[in-house]
C-alpha positions as CSV (number, residue, x, y, z in Angstrom):
1,M,-57.9,-83.4,-19.0
2,S,-58.8,-84.3,-22.5
3,D,-56.4,-84.4,-25.4
4,A,-59.2,-83.7,-27.9
5,T,-59.0,-80.3,-29.5
6,T,-61.9,-78.3,-30.7
7,E,-62.0,-75.8,-33.5
8,P,-62.8,-72.3,-32.5
9,G,-66.3,-71.2,-33.2
10,P,-67.2,-68.3,-35.5
11,D,-67.1,-65.8,-32.6
12,E,-63.7,-67.1,-31.4
13,R,-61.8,-66.7,-34.8
14,E,-59.4,-64.0,-35.4
15,P,-60.9,-61.0,-37.2
16,A,-58.5,-61.4,-40.2
17,Q,-59.5,-65.0,-40.7
18,A,-63.2,-64.2,-40.6
19,A,-62.8,-61.4,-43.1
20,D,-61.1,-63.7,-45.6
21,E,-63.9,-66.1,-45.7
22,P,-66.3,-64.1,-48.0
23,E,-63.3,-63.4,-50.3
24,A,-62.5,-67.1,-50.5
25,A,-66.2,-67.9,-51.2
26,R,-66.2,-65.4,-54.1
27,A,-62.9,-66.9,-55.4
28,A,-64.6,-70.3,-55.5
29,E,-67.5,-68.9,-57.4
30,D,-65.2,-67.3,-59.9
31,R,-63.6,-70.6,-60.9
32,E,-65.8,-71.0,-64.0
33,P,-64.1,-72.1,-67.2
34,A,-62.5,-69.3,-69.0
35,A,-63.9,-68.2,-72.3
36,P,-62.3,-69.6,-75.5
37,A,-59.2,-67.6,-76.6
38,P,-57.0,-68.0,-79.6
39,L,-53.7,-69.8,-79.0
40,G,-52.0,-67.5,-81.5
41,V,-50.2,-70.4,-83.4
42,A,-49.3,-69.3,-86.9
43,R,-50.2,-71.8,-89.6
44,E,-48.0,-71.9,-92.7
45,L,-49.2,-73.1,-96.1
46,T,-47.9,-76.4,-97.3
47,G,-48.5,-75.9,-101.0
48,H,-51.0,-78.8,-101.1
49,A,-54.5,-77.4,-101.3
50,E,-56.1,-80.4,-99.7
51,V,-53.7,-80.4,-96.7
52,D,-54.0,-76.6,-96.3
53,A,-57.8,-76.9,-96.2
54,H,-57.6,-79.5,-93.4
55,L,-55.1,-77.5,-91.4
56,A,-57.2,-74.3,-91.8
57,R,-59.9,-76.1,-89.9
58,L,-57.7,-76.0,-86.9
59,A,-58.5,-72.3,-86.6
60,E,-62.0,-73.3,-85.6
61,V,-60.8,-74.5,-82.2
62,D,-59.8,-71.0,-81.3
63,H,-63.5,-70.1,-80.9
64,L,-64.7,-73.4,-79.3
65,P,-64.7,-74.4,-75.6
66,A,-62.2,-77.2,-74.8
67,D,-64.8,-79.9,-75.0
68,G,-65.4,-79.1,-78.7
69,H,-61.7,-79.4,-79.7
70,L,-61.6,-83.2,-79.9
71,E,-64.2,-83.4,-82.7
72,V,-62.3,-80.9,-84.8
73,Y,-58.9,-82.5,-84.1
74,E,-60.2,-86.0,-85.0
75,D,-61.8,-84.7,-88.2
76,V,-58.6,-83.0,-89.3
77,H,-56.5,-86.1,-88.4
78,R,-58.8,-88.3,-90.5
79,G,-58.5,-85.9,-93.4
80,L,-54.7,-85.7,-93.2
81,R,-54.5,-89.5,-93.0
82,A,-56.7,-89.8,-96.1
83,E,-54.4,-87.4,-97.9
84,L,-51.3,-89.3,-96.9
85,T,-52.9,-92.6,-97.9
86,S,-53.8,-91.2,-101.3
87,L,-50.1,-90.5,-101.9
88,D,-49.4,-94.3,-101.5
89,A,-52.2,-95.3,-103.9
90,H,-51.0,-96.6,-107.2
91,P,-52.2,-94.6,-110.2
92,A,-55.0,-96.1,-112.3
93,P,-53.7,-98.2,-115.1
94,R,-53.5,-96.3,-118.4
95,P,-55.1,-97.8,-121.4
96,H,-52.5,-99.4,-123.7
97,D,-51.5,-97.4,-126.7
98,N,-52.2,-99.9,-129.4
99,R,-50.9,-98.5,-132.5
100,S,-50.5,-101.2,-135.0
């Protein structure tokens, strides 16, 4: 006797198992990426027009496939960093008021 086992052929399978195969094949075909859908995240205004403009751009990702999100996120991040950096910048020196 041999200890090797063989799998049953297509004719030897149970009828329920054979019937599930076409359904499993259809399920595999249906595994395409889902269409873009809004996340439904509410955005609140900050009161700073420049910051609000950058944050409004985040709404674009609701209509993009996932591989397009990175570009928008990076652009918004750059813009927000620039706004924060501008807050740290020293104001331009004022001309001296020379009243003699």
